[in-house]
Each structure stands twice: as structure tokens, then as C-alpha cells.
N, C-alpha and C positions, 0 to 999 in steps of 0.2 A: 790233407786229402778232404776233398770235399764230399759230402754225403750229400745226397738228395732225395727226397721224400716227396712222392707223387700221390695228389691226393684224387681218389677212383673213387670218391663216394658216389656220384654220379656215372650210372654206366655208359647214358647215352650222351655224354659230354664231349663235345667236339674237339675240347683242347684240353691239354694236361696242364693243371695247376702246380707249378714247380715250388716247393716250401724249402728255402734255404736252412739248413740247420746252424746254430751258434757254432764256431771255432770252438774247440776244447782246451782248456786251460792245462797249463804244465802240469799243476798240482792235480788234476783230476785223472791227466795219463801216469803219473807218478803211483797214484792212490791205485788206479786200477790194475798197472805194472804188479803191486807189491801185493794186492790181492791175489792175482794167478799164483805169483810166486809163493805165497802161504798154501793156496790151494793145491798146488804143485809138491811142495814138499810132502804136505800130509797124505797126499795120494801114493807116496813112495813110501812114506815113514810107517803107514798103518798096516799094510802086510806084514812087515818086519816087525811090529807090534805083536798083531796079534797070534804070528810064529811063535814068540817069546813067551805068550801066554799060556797057547796050547802045550809048547815042552814045557813049561812050569807045571803044568795041571797032570800031563802024563807021566812025567817024573816023579 
């Protein structure tokens, strides 16, 4: 998937300058997927851990 960035620093520019970004490496994609997976697991596990702590304190 190509990502294009437009340079809009000059408000009266007659044309837009297209800046092509470098393609992402497979390693970067794997790293971001792993990071998202870890964040997702934490978001799912945190409420259960909090509930266990509350039940342990209340008991």
C-alpha cells in the first residue's frame, strides 16, 4: 500500500509536492503487529485482573 504525504507548508502553492514514503520492511510490520497484539491482550486482561483484586480486597 502506497502512502503519500502532501507538502502543504506554502498556502498559495500552485501545485502540491508529493513525498513518497519508503516501503515498510517485513520486520517493521511484524513488530507493529506484535505490539498491537500485546496491547490488545493487556486491554482484555486488565479488567479481569482489577476484578480479582477488588474481590480479594472485599473478601
